[in-house]
C-alpha positions in Angstrom: -4.6 9.9 -26.8 -8.3 9.8 -25.3 -9.8 13.4 -25.2 -11.7 14.0 -22.6 -15.7 15.8 -23.2 -16.3 19.5 -21.5 -18.4 17.1 -18.6 -16.1 14.7 -18.1 -13.4 17.2 -17.5 -15.5 18.7 -15.0 -16.7 15.3 -13.3 -13.1 14.6 -12.7 -12.1 18.1 -11.9 -14.6 17.6 -8.9 -13.9 14.2 -8.1 -10.5 15.5 -7.3 -11.7 18.7 -5.4 -13.5 16.0 -3.2 -10.0 14.0 -2.6 -7.9 16.9 -2.1 -10.6 18.0 0.8 -10.8 14.8 2.5 -7.2 13.7 2.5 -6.0 15.8 5.4 -9.3 15.0 6.9 -8.3 11.3 7.1 -5.0 11.6 7.8 -4.9 14.2 10.7 -8.3 13.5 12.2 -9.4 10.1 11.5 -11.7 7.7 9.7 -14.6 8.9 12.3 -14.2 12.5 11.5 -14.4 12.3 7.9 -18.3 12.0 6.3 -20.2 13.1 3.5 -22.1 16.3 5.3 -18.8 17.4 6.1 -17.1 17.5 2.9 -20.8 18.5 1.1 -20.9 21.7 3.7 -16.8 22.7 3.1 -17.2 22.4 -0.5 -20.8 24.2 -0.2 -22.3 21.1 -2.6 -26.0 19.4 -1.8 -25.0 15.9 -0.4 -26.5 14.5 -3.4 -23.8 15.8 -5.5 -21.1 13.9 -3.7 -23.1 11.0 -3.9 -22.8 10.8 -7.7 -19.2 10.9 -7.3 -18.6 8.4 -4.5 -21.7 6.5 -2.9 -20.0 6.4 0.8 -16.9 7.8 2.6 -15.3 4.3 2.1 -15.2 4.6 -1.3 -13.4 8.0 -0.9 -10.7 6.4 1.5 -10.4 4.0 -1.4 -9.7 6.3 -4.2 -7.3 8.2 -2.2 -6.0 4.8 -1.1 -5.2 4.3 -5.3 -3.4 7.3 -5.6 -0.9 6.7 -2.5 -0.3 3.3 -4.4 0.1 4.1 -7.4 2.9 7.1 -5.8 4.3 3.8 -4.4 4.8 2.2 -7.3 6.4 5.2 -9.1 9.0 5.5 -6.7 9.3 1.6 -7.3 9.7 1.7 -10.9 12.2 5.2 -10.6 14.4 3.0 -7.8 14.7 -0.3 -9.9 16.1 1.8 -12.7 18.7 3.8 -10.4 21.4 0.9 -11.0 22.5 -2.0 -13.6 23.5 -4.1 -10.4 20.9 -6.4 -9.3 21.5 -6.1 -5.6 22.0 -2.4 -5.8 18.1 -2.0 -7.5 16.8 -3.7 -4.8 18.6 -1.5 -1.8 17.2 1.0 -4.0 13.7 -0.3 -3.8 13.9 -0.5 0.1 15.2 3.1 -0.1 11.8 4.1 -1.9 9.9 2.1 1.1 11.6 4.1 3.6 11.5 7.4 1.6 7.3 7.0 0.8 6.7 6.0 4.8 8.8 9.2 5.8 8.5 11.9 3.5 5.2 10.7 2.3 3.9 10.1 4.9 0.3 11.1 4.5 0.1 8.4 2.0 1.0 5.6 3.9 -1.4 6.8 6.6 -4.2 6.4 3.8 -2.6 2.9 2.6 -3.0 1.0 5.9 -6.2 2.4 6.8 -7.2 0.7 3.5 -6.3 -2.8 5.6 -9.4 -1.7 7.8 -11.8 -4.6 6.6 -14.9 -2.4 7.0 -13.2 0.0 4.6 -12.7 -2.6 2.2 -16.0 -4.5 2.4 -17.9 -1.2 1.8 -15.4 0.0 -1.4 -16.9 -1.2 -4.4 -15.7 -4.1 -6.8 -14.4 -1.8 -9.2 -11.9 0.0 -7.0 -11.0 -3.2 -5.0 -9.9 -4.5 -8.7 -7.9 -1.2 -8.9 -6.3 -1.5 -5.7 -5.4 -5.1 -6.5 -4.1 -4.2 -9.8 -2.0 -1.1 -8.2 -0.5 -3.5 -5.9 0.1 -6.3 -9.0 2.0 -3.8 -10.7 4.5 -2.9 -7.7 5.1 -6.5 -7.0 5.4 -6.7 -10.5 8.1 -4.2 -10.6 10.2 -6.3 -7.9 9.8 -9.5 -9.0 11.3 -8.4 -12.0 14.2 -7.4 -10.1 14.4 -10.8 -8.6 14.4 -12.5 -12.1 16.9 -10.3 -13.6 18.6 -11.3 -10.8 18.7 -15.0 -11.3 19.3 -14.6 -15.3 22.8 -12.6 -14.3 23.6 -15.1 -11.9 23.7 -12.7 -8.6 20.9 -14.7 -7.1 19.9 -18.9 -6.8 15.9 -18.6 -5.7 15.5 -21.7 -3.4 13.6 -24.6 -4.8 9.7 -24.7 -5.4 10.1 -20.9 -4.3 8.6 -17.6 -6.9 10.6 -14.7 -7.4 7.0 -13.1 -5.6 7.4 -15.4 -2.7 10.7 -14.0 -2.0 9.5 -10.7 -2.7 7.2 -11.4 0.3 9.6 -12.0 2.6 11.3 -8.4 2.0 7.7 -6.8 1.5 6.7 -8.2 5.2 10.3 -6.8 6.3 9.7 -3.3 5.2 6.0 -2.8 5.1 5.2 -4.3 8.5 8.4 -2.6 10.3 7.3 0.7 9.0 3.4 0.2 10.3 5.2 -0.4 13.4 7.0 2.8 13.2 4.0 4.7 12.7 1.9 3.2 15.2 4.1 2.9 18.4 5.9 5.8 19.6 7.3 4.5 22.4 10.1 1.9 20.1 12.8 3.8 21.4 11.8 2.9 25.0 12.3 -0.7 24.3 15.6 -0.6 23.1 15.2 0.2 19.0 16.6 3.7 18.6 16.9 3.8 15.1 14.6 1.4 13.3 15.2 2.5 9.8 18.9 1.4 10.4 17.5 -1.7 11.5 15.1 -2.7 8.8 18.3 -1.8 6.5 20.4 -4.3 8.4 17.8 -7.2 8.4 17.2 -6.6 4.6 20.8 -6.7 4.1 21.1 -10.1 6.4 18.0 -11.5 4.4 20.0 -10.8 0.9 23.1 -12.5 2.2 21.3 -15.4 3.7 19.9 -15.7 0.1 23.6 -15.4 -1.2 22.5 -12.4 -3.3 25.6 -10.9 -4.9 27.9 -8.7 -5.1 28.5 -9.5 -1.1 29.1 -5.9 0.7 29.4 -4.9 4.2 26.4 -3.4 6.2 28.8 0.5 5.9 28.7 0.1 2.5 25.4 -0.9 2.2 24.2 2.2 4.2 26.6 4.4 2.5 25.0 3.3 -1.0 21.4 3.1 0.4 21.9 6.7 1.0 23.1 7.9 -2.2 20.6 6.0 -3.7 18.2 7.7 -2.0 19.3 10.9 -2.9 18.7 10.2 -6.5 15.1 8.6 -6.1 13.7 12.6 -6.1 16.9 13.6 -7.4 18.6 13.4 -10.8 17.2 11.5 -14.0 18.0 7.2 -13.7 21.0 5.9 -15.6 
């Protein structure tokens, strides 16, 4: 295990302080409210000190997004270990998506900001690579559940479709739906009264469409997902 020098620890600690101060500004006041001048003033540092760590505020957003993506990946990994049954494991990952957007809403908000093309283009190539690696690791966790399902005979992936392409359908459903929940306060007015239940229903329908075994009713699915969701932040996986 690599031991950091005192100077390296000081640099790491200062970067954590910068990110800890930047996150609530970004989440609660918005991207425009975040500035290097404001951070320097609040930390009582010379602005040049901040630039030694981050060349611009977009790089700060990217660094915060990496923290958020890593949290999501860890939640996916934990969820994927909660059951030996492949369909239940995928359902648990669905629960992790719900919890990430609800209980870790600040992280989800930062991740959404990363999708802004201006922020992405102004972030460094190094952070862009790290972000891509985070997303690849998360995809690998979920695609691994699909491959395990195929190996167990629980699922047949359509010809010419990769495990990752199948996962993309679930990803589009969950991420897109949660992005709408976060950005559309009038959902109930247009007839969507329980959007999380709706996401789960569509996920259940998608699994049935792929004939992912074992087949269970939606009521059973709801009950099991409630149990799995409690365990993601609860006891150790078995």
